[in-house]
C-alpha positions as CSV (number, residue, x, y, z in Angstrom):
1,M,-37.4,-81.0,-15.9
2,V,-38.0,-79.2,-12.5
3,G,-38.6,-75.6,-12.5
4,G,-36.4,-72.7,-10.8
5,P,-34.7,-69.8,-11.6
6,D,-31.6,-71.6,-13.6
7,A,-33.3,-74.7,-14.8
8,A,-33.5,-74.1,-18.2
9,A,-29.9,-73.5,-18.4
10,F,-29.0,-77.1,-17.7
11,P,-29.6,-80.5,-19.7
12,E,-32.4,-82.6,-18.8
13,A,-30.2,-85.4,-17.6
14,A,-28.6,-83.4,-15.1
15,F,-31.9,-83.1,-13.0
16,S,-34.7,-85.4,-11.7
17,D,-37.7,-84.6,-9.6
18,A,-35.7,-85.0,-6.4
19,V,-33.4,-82.5,-7.1
20,D,-34.8,-78.9,-7.0
21,P,-32.6,-76.5,-8.2
22,A,-34.2,-73.5,-6.7
23,A,-33.6,-75.2,-3.1
24,R,-30.0,-76.6,-4.0
25,P,-28.1,-73.8,-5.7
26,Q,-24.6,-75.6,-5.1
27,A,-26.4,-78.8,-6.8
28,V,-27.5,-76.6,-9.9
29,W,-23.8,-75.4,-10.0
30,F,-22.3,-78.9,-9.9
31,F,-24.7,-80.6,-12.2
32,S,-24.4,-77.6,-14.5
33,R,-21.0,-78.6,-15.1
34,L,-20.8,-82.2,-15.4
35,P,-21.0,-83.5,-19.0
36,P,-24.1,-84.8,-20.3
37,D,-23.4,-88.2,-20.5
38,V,-21.7,-88.5,-16.8
39,A,-25.0,-86.5,-15.4
40,A,-27.3,-89.1,-17.5
41,S,-25.4,-92.2,-16.1
42,L,-26.1,-91.1,-12.5
43,S,-29.4,-92.9,-11.0
44,E,-31.7,-90.9,-9.4
45,E,-30.6,-92.1,-6.0
46,Q,-26.9,-90.9,-6.8
47,K,-28.4,-87.6,-7.8
48,R,-30.1,-86.9,-4.7
49,A,-27.6,-88.1,-2.5
50,I,-25.1,-85.3,-4.3
51,A,-27.8,-82.8,-4.0
52,E,-28.0,-83.5,-0.4
53,T,-24.4,-83.3,0.2
54,L,-23.5,-80.4,-1.7
55,G,-27.0,-78.4,0.4
56,T,-25.2,-79.1,3.5
57,G,-23.4,-76.9,5.8
58,W,-23.5,-73.7,3.6
59,S,-25.5,-71.0,5.2
60,D,-25.4,-67.3,4.5
61,P,-23.2,-64.9,7.0
62,P,-25.0,-62.6,9.0
63,I,-23.0,-59.7,7.1
64,N,-22.7,-60.3,3.3
65,I,-22.0,-57.0,1.4
66,R,-21.3,-57.3,-2.2
67,F,-20.8,-54.3,-4.8
68,T,-19.2,-53.2,-8.0
69,L,-16.8,-50.1,-8.3
70,P,-17.1,-48.7,-11.7
71,F,-13.7,-47.2,-12.9
72,P,-13.3,-45.8,-16.6
73,G,-12.2,-49.0,-18.7
74,Q,-12.5,-51.2,-15.4
75,R,-14.8,-52.7,-13.0
76,F,-13.6,-54.1,-9.4
77,Y,-15.8,-55.7,-6.9
78,M,-15.7,-55.7,-3.2
79,T,-17.2,-58.5,-1.2
80,V,-17.4,-58.1,3.0
81,L,-18.2,-61.5,4.8
82,A,-18.9,-61.5,8.5
83,G,-20.4,-64.2,10.8
84,E,-19.3,-67.1,13.3
85,E,-16.1,-68.6,12.2
86,K,-17.0,-72.2,11.4
87,R,-14.0,-73.6,9.8
88,S,-11.5,-75.9,11.2
89,R,-8.3,-75.1,12.7
90,A,-6.5,-76.9,9.7
91,R,-8.8,-75.2,7.3
92,R,-7.7,-71.6,8.6
93,K,-4.3,-72.5,8.5
94,T,-4.7,-73.4,4.7
95,D,-6.4,-70.6,3.7
96,R,-4.0,-68.1,5.7
97,A,-1.1,-69.8,3.4
98,R,-3.2,-69.5,0.4
99,Y,-4.6,-65.9,0.7
100,P,-2.2,-64.1,2.7
101,L,-3.2,-60.8,4.4
102,R,0.2,-58.9,3.9
103,T,0.3,-58.3,0.1
104,L,0.8,-55.3,-2.0
105,G,-2.5,-54.8,-3.3
106,N,-4.0,-55.1,0.5
107,V,-1.7,-52.5,1.5
108,F,-2.8,-50.2,-1.1
109,F,-6.2,-51.1,-0.1
110,F,-6.0,-50.1,3.4
111,L,-4.0,-46.9,2.5
112,G,-6.6,-45.6,0.5
113,L,-9.3,-46.9,2.8
114,A,-7.5,-44.9,5.7
115,T,-7.2,-41.8,3.2
116,V,-10.8,-41.6,2.6
117,F,-11.7,-42.3,5.9
118,Y,-9.4,-39.2,7.5
119,T,-10.7,-37.0,4.4
120,V,-14.3,-37.5,5.1
121,M,-13.5,-37.0,9.3
122,M,-11.5,-34.0,8.3
123,V,-14.7,-32.6,6.0
124,L,-16.7,-33.4,8.8
125,L,-14.8,-31.4,11.7
126,A,-14.7,-28.3,9.2
127,I,-18.2,-28.4,8.8
128,Q,-18.8,-28.8,12.3
129,A,-16.0,-25.8,13.1
130,A,-18.3,-23.7,10.5
131,I,-21.6,-24.4,12.2
132,I,-19.9,-23.7,15.6
133,E,-18.8,-20.5,14.7
134,C,-21.9,-19.4,13.1
């Protein structure tokens, strides 16, 4: 079996010497979900072609911020991605329909974000005024 960060978690039949799990994380994800008998039935050429296809076109955006917000009894995550738009017009239209911006959760999120922003600004203005008066 080829070595890599997640290689031990996958069946022997899923990988070959042609597929390096460390270099192709999408292939690791794909092959880990295949039933072992299906993965074993693939030829080396098929495995290599699948890994190469899954590894193309995905690049990390220049802005990639991910963190978890712990709250009592729950944890929430937040992800901010930004970069050059590479999706087709049809894909963007589908995504807009699938993930609408105007939802109740988004409204509350933006209201909370605005409240935090304005609170911080008011505190900074109060500190500045106190410094100037001294």
